[in-house]
N, C-alpha and C positions, 0 to 999 in steps of 0.2 A: 504494500500500500504505501503511495507517495506522498510525501511532506505535503501538506497543504497550509495556507493561511488562517485556516480555522482552528483556534484553540480553545473552542468551547467547550470540550472534553473534560478540562481539567477545571477542578472544585476552584481552583483560584489562577488568579494572573501573575505573570512572572514580571518582575521590576524591570522597567527600560535602562538600558546602560547608554549614556551619552546620546540621549534622544534616539535611540534605535530600540525598536521592538525583538523582545527576545522571544523566542517561540522553543516549544519539544516536541521532539520526532523520534522514534523510536525504531526507526526502520532504516537506519544508517548500518546494519552490520557490526563488525567488529570494530568500532571508533573507540574514541576516548570516552572513558565514564564520568569523566570530571563534571558533566553537567548535570549528574544525580545530586548535587551538592546545592545547586542552584535550586534545582525542584524541592528539596530537602528545607532549603533556607525560605521557600514560598510557602511549604507549608507550614513550617513554624511560624512563621509571619502572620498566617491566616488564624491558624489554631492557638497559637499561643503556649504549645504545651513546654518549651524552656523557658518561657515566664513563670508559667505553673509550677515546673520544679523547684526553680529557683528560690520562688515564695516560701516552700515547706522546707527548704534545708538550713538550719541555724547557721548566720553568719554571726561568730564572736569577734570579729576583726574591728578594730578602732576605727568608727567612719569618717576620724580625720585623717586616718592615711589611707584609705580606700583610694585606688584609681579606676579598677576594674570592678564593675557589678557581679555579683554572684551568675547573674543571666548571662553576663558577657564570657565569662570565665567557662561557664557549662556550654554557651552556644561557640564557644572556638574548637571546644574538646570535642563536642558530638560531631562538628564538621569536619573536623582533623581524623576523627574514625571513621566518616563515611568516606569521606575523599582518599583514606586510606594513605596519607601523605606521610611517608618515614620521617620525614623532618620533623613533625610534629609527635611522634611515636603512634602515629595513626594505624588503623588496620590490626587484625590479629596474627598476621604473617609469622612473627617475631614471637609468641608466647604459646605456652605448652600448657 
């Protein structure tokens, strides 16, 4: 099935980048899977799962010294794992 301009099958829209529309198609065969992180980010933005999770995790850090919120830290970690970025310790390939 060829890619089309109709992305209404997604339950959310992907954010534009530099005023260019971003679409997702899954008919590309063996290509990079990095687009899955964009899809995950769109789903998280719509559903608020990471913000909800961050709200229930106690954060005992001194608020005056906090640079990154718990949600930002979780979001970075989840996306690194989802993208299997070895530089961020993502993926499960090296774990037993």
